[in-house]
LOFIVEX-782923 format. One record per atom (N, C-alpha, C): z negated, y negated, x. Coordinates in steps of 0.2 Angstrom, whole numbers, plus 5000, padded with zeros to 4 digits. Layout:
N
ZYX/...
//
This chain:
307
503949044954/503849114954/504049144948/504449194948/504749224941/504249284940/503749264935/503249314933/503549374929/504249374927/504549424924/504749484929/504849464935/505049504940/504549564941/504849624941/504449684942/504749724948/504249754952/504549794957/504649864955/505249894956/505349964954/505450004961/505150064961/505250104967/504650104971/504750114977/504150134982/504050084987/503450054988/503250014993/502850054998/503050055004/502750095010/502150045013/501650075014/501050045017/501050065025/501450025029/501550045036/500950045040/500950095045/500350095050/500450045055/499950025058/500049975064/500050015070/500549995074/500650035081/500249995086/500050035091/499650005097/499950025103/499949985108/500150005115/499550045118/499550075124/499050115127/498450075129/498550005129/497949965131/497649935124/497849965119/497549945112/497849885109/498249845112/498649785109/499149815104/499249775099/499749795094/500449795097/500849845094/501549855096/501949825091/502249765093/502649725088/503449755089/503549785095/504249795097/504449855092/504049895090/504249955086/504449935079/504249875076/504249865069/505049855067/505449825071/506149825068/506449895067/506349945071/506650015070/506250045064/505650035064/505150055058/505450035052/505549965051/505849935045/506549965043/506949975048/507550005047/507550075044/507050115047/506950185045/506750185037/506250145036/506050145029/506550115024/506950065026/507450045022/507950095020/508150135026/508650185025/508450245021/507750255021/507450305017/507450295010/507550225008/507550205001/506950174998/506450145003/505950115000/506150044998/505750014993/505949944990/505549894994/505049904998/504649855002/504149885006/503749845009/503149865013/502549825011/501949855012/501349825011/500949815017/501049755020/500849755027/500049735028/499749755033/499049745035/498549765029/498749815026/498349845021/497849895024/497549945020/497149995022/497450045027/498050065026/498450105030/498550075037/498750005036/498849975042/498249945046/497649965044/497049945047/496949865047/497149835042/497149765042/496449735044/495949765041/495249735042/495049745049/495349785053/495149805060/495549755065/495949715062/496449675066/496149605067/496249565072/496149495072/496549455068/496349395066/496749355062/497449345065/497449335072/498149315075/498549385075/498249435076/498649505076/498949515069/498549495064/498849505057/499349455056/499349395058/499849345057/500549365061/500449395067/500949415071/501349475068/500949525065/501249585062/501649565056/501349515052/501649495046/502249465047/502249415052/502849385054/503449425057/503249475061/503749525063/504049565058/503649585053/503949625047/504349585043/504249525042/504649475038/505349465042/505249455048/505849445052/506249505053/505949565053/506349625054/506649655048/506349635042/506549665036/507249665034/507649715033/508349715031/508349685024/508949655022/509049625016/508749675010/508349645005/508149685000/507549725001/507249725007/506549755008/506049695007/505649705002/505149655001/504549665005/504249605007/503649615012/503049585008/502649625006/501949595003/501449595009/501149545010/500649535015/499949545012/499549595014/498849595012/498449545016/498049505012/497749445016/496949455015/496749505012/496049515011/495649515017/495049475017/494649465023/493849465020/493449475025/492749465023/492549385022/492949345025/492849275025/493449245021/493349215015/493849195011/494249145014/493949105018/494349045021/494949075025/494749135028/495249165032/495749205028/495549225022/496049255017/496549195015/496249135014/496749085012/497149065018/496949065024/497349045030/497949105030/497749165029/498249215030/498749205024/498549195018/499049185013/499549125014/499249065016/499649015018/500149025023/499949065028/500449085034/500949135031/500749175026/501249225023/501749185019/501549135016/502049085013/502549055017/502249025023/502648995028/503149035031/503049105032/503549145036/504049175031/503949165024/504449195020/504249255017/503649275017/503449345013/503649345006/503749395003/503949404996/503249384992/502749414994/502049404990/501449414994/500949404992/500249424995/499849464990/499349504993/498949544990/498249534993/497749544989/497049534992/496549584988/496249614993/495649664990/495049624988/494649644984/494049614982/493549614988/493049574988/492649564993/492349634995/492249645002/492049715004/491349715007/491049665007/490349665009/489849625004/489849565003/489549534997/490049534991/489849584987/490249594981/490049554975/490649534971/490449494965/490049534960/489649494957/489149524952/489449524945/490049494944/490349494937/491049494938/491449504933/492149494933/492349424933/491949384930/492049314931/492049284938/491549314942/491549294949/492149324953/492349384951/492949404954/493549364953/493649344947/494249304945/494149234948/493549214949/493549144952/493749154960/493449204963/493649224970/494349224971/494749274967/495449284968/495849224966/495649184961/495949124960/495949074965/495449074969/495349024975/495849044980/496049104981/496549124986/497249114983/497349134977/498049124974/498249054974/497749014973/497948944972/498248914978/498148944984/498348914990/499148924991/499348974987/500048994988/500348994981/500448944977/500648944970/501348964969/501748964974/502448984973/502549064975/502049094977/502149164979/501749214974/502049274972/501749314968/501049344972/500549344968/499849364970/499649424967/499549474970/499249544968/498549554970/498149574964/497449594966/497549664968/497149684974/497149744976/496549784974/496549834969/496049864966/495949934970/495449934974/495250004977/494450004978/494150024972/493450034972/493150084976/493550134978/493250184983/493150154990/493450094991/493350064998/492850014997/492849964992/492449904992/491849914986/491949964982/491449974977/491449914971/491949874971/492049824966/492349864960/491949884955/492149934950/492149894943/492649864942/492749834935/493349854932/493349854925/493949874921/494549824923/495049844925/495549794927/495949764921/495949804916/496249764910/495849704908/495149704909/494749654908/494849594913/495049614919/495149564924/495849534922/496349564920/496949534917/496849484912/496349504907/496249464901/495949394904/495449404909/495149344911/495549304916/495949334920/496349294925/497049274922/497249294916/497849274913/498049204913/497549164911/497649094910/497349054916/497049084921/496749054927/497149064933/497549114934/497949124940/498649124938/498949064938/499649064936/500149104940/500049114946/500449154950/500249234951/499749254946/499549324946/500149364944/500449404949/500949454948/500749514945/500149544947/499949604945/499449634949/499349704949/498849734953/499149794957/498849794963/498949864967/498449904965/498549954961/498049994957/497950064961/497450064965/497250124969/496550144967/496650184961/496050204958/496250264953/495750304951/495950364947/495850354939/495650294937/495550284930/496250274927/496550324925/497250324922/497250284915/496650294911/496650254905/496650184906/496250154911/496250084912/496950064915/497250104919/497850094922/498450084916/498350124912/498850124906/498750064902/498150044901/497949984897/498249924901/498149924908/498449864912/499249864911/499549924911/500249924910/500449894903/500049904898/500249884891/500049814890/499649784894/499349724892/499849664892/499849634886/500349574884/501049604885/501149654882/501849684882/502149694889/501749724893/501949744900/502149674904/501649624903/501749564907/501649574914/501249614917/501049614924/501349674927/501449664934/501749724938/501149764941/501049824938/500549864940/500849924945/500649914951/500949954957/500450014958/500650074957/500150134957/500050144964/499450164966/499250174973/498950234975/499050284971/498850354972/499450404973/499650414979/500250454980/500150524977/499550554978/499450624976/499350634968/499450584964/499450594957/499950544954/500450534957/501050484955/501250504948/501350574947/501650594941/501150574935/500550564935/500150544930/500250464929/500350434934/500550364934/501250354930/501750394932/502350394928/502250404921/501850444919/501750454912/501450394908/501150354912/500850294909/501450234909/501950244912/502550194912/502550164919/502250184924/502250154930/502950154933/503150094936/503850094938/503850084946/503350054949/503250044956/502650074958/502650084965/502050114968/501950094975/501350094978/501250074985/500850144988/501150164993/500750224996/500850235004/500450275006/500450295013/500950345015/500950395011/501450445013/502150435012/502350375009/503050355009/503250335016/502850325020/503050315027/503350385030/503250435027/503450505030/503950545026/503850535019/504150585014/504350545008/504650495008/504850455002/505350494998/505750535001/506350564997/505950614992/505450644994/505050684989/504950644983/504650584983/504450544978/505050524974/505650514977/506250494973/506450554969/506450614972/506650674968/506150684963/505450674964/504950684959/505150634953/505250574954/505450524949/506050544945/506550564949/507250584945/507050644941/506650694943/506550754939/506150734933/505650684934/505250664928/505750634923/506150584925/506550554920/507050604917/507250654921/507750704918/507450754913/506750744913/506350794908/506150864912/506350864918/506150924922/505450924924/504950924920/504250914922/503950974926/504251034926/504051084930/504251074937/504851044939/505051034946/504650974948/504550924944/504150864946/503450884948/503150934944/502450954945/502450994952/502951024953/502951064960/503051014966/503350964965/503450914970/502750874971/502450864965/501850824965/501250874969/501350934968/500850984972/500950974979/501650974981/501750964989/501450894991/501450844987/501150784989/500450784989/500150814984/499450824984/499150864990/499550924991/499350964997/499350925004/499950885004/499950845010/499450795011/499250755006/498650715006/498050745008/497950805005/497250845006/497250865013/497850895016/497850915023/497650855028/497950795026/497850745030/497150715030/496850715024/496150695023/495650745027/495850815026/495350865029/495350865036/495850825040/495750825047/495150775049/494950735044/494450685046/494750615048/495450615049/495750555052/496450555048/496450525042/497050525038/497650485042/497450425044/497950385047/498150415054/497750445058/497950475064/498350535062/498250565057/498650625055/499350595053/499450545049/500050515048/500450495054/500050465059/500350445065/500650505069/500250565069/500550625072/501250645069/501250645062/501850655059/502450605061/502250545061/502750495063/502950505070/502550525074/502750545081/503250595081/503150645077/503650705076/504350675074/504250625070/504950585068/505250545073/504850535079/505150495084/504850425084/504250415081/503950345081/503250355084/503150335090/502550335093/502150275092/501650275087/501250215085/500550215089/500450255094/499850255097/499250285093/498650265095/498050295091/497850245086/497250255084/496850215079/496350175082/496150125079/495550085081/494950105079/494450105083/493750125081/493550085075/493150115070/492850185071/493250245068/493950225067/494350285064/494450335070/494550395067/494550455072/495250465075/495350475081/495950505084/495850575085/496450615083/496350685082/496550715089/496250775090/496350815097/497050845096/497250865102/497850905102/497850965098/497251005098/497151065094/497251045086/496850995084/496850975077/497550955075/497950925079/498650905077/499050965077/498951015081/499351075081/499251115074/498551115072/498351145065/498651105060/498651035060/498950995055/499651005054/500051015059/500751025059/500851085056/500551145058/500651205055/500451205047/499951175045/499751165038/500251125034/500551075037/501051035033/501651075033/501851105038/502451155038/502351205032/501851235031/501751285026/501751255019/501451185019/501451155012/502151135010/502651125014/503251105012/503451035014/502950995017/502950925019/503650915023/503750955028/504250935033/504950945030/505050975024/505650975021/505950905019/505450865018/505550795015/505450735020/505450755026/505350695031/505850645030/505650585031/506150525031/506650535037/507250515036/507650515042/507850445043/508050435050/508350365051/508050335058/
//
């Protein structure tokens, strides 16, 4: 594994499609992958939070991961999320990801029995990473979900000599100072993938080069334009685009069903991904109507992915 490789650009976190009987829809993945690739994403983060990974069975997760790897056009990196409440299953998923040719794996910290110390977290992640020594391993930091709230720069300090294939962190948290410290650690040794679409501009100011997000499924062109504006020094336009992003995320959250809202937009784009698995909310027709009106007013639909 080349630890010097860094991901630049946007990694979409795809939604999982379902048939009307609730089984996963593998058939839609190739067209989904082609659309994202055509829209300019650098890769996909499969079976994560947006993809309801922890609501899927082990076999469903393996099938989805394999389908995404098989369907991915050249140049589209597939990172497979392998986090699970049972670490042995995390390890099985990681080994499977390596066998099918995934680019890398990621793992969220324990979501039920939580580590009491950073040392315990590093020991936990090292046990999964060691199963796939030739694959980049990313720690998935999302304390809003699992309440594992440690400074990630300290995680890097402790993990640096313990996890040889540690590639970096999927950083889905709003501690910008900690994120910046992670970026700077050991002269930018690690790949810090920013995970907050609604404040990407803040991440760019810390030096972020790669990001993982849910709304890249529907409007990655907005983020490409935001990055271009930022690097061109047009911070006013970059901020305007960031406000559209933030409004989009807020409108989706306010429905009570973020994923279901994303699926409503995807349906508008020609991708029927079905509903969501319980306990997630499926939106009523009236709510979807209001959602679409609000997103139209926010400017979201001007940037919808094509393909």
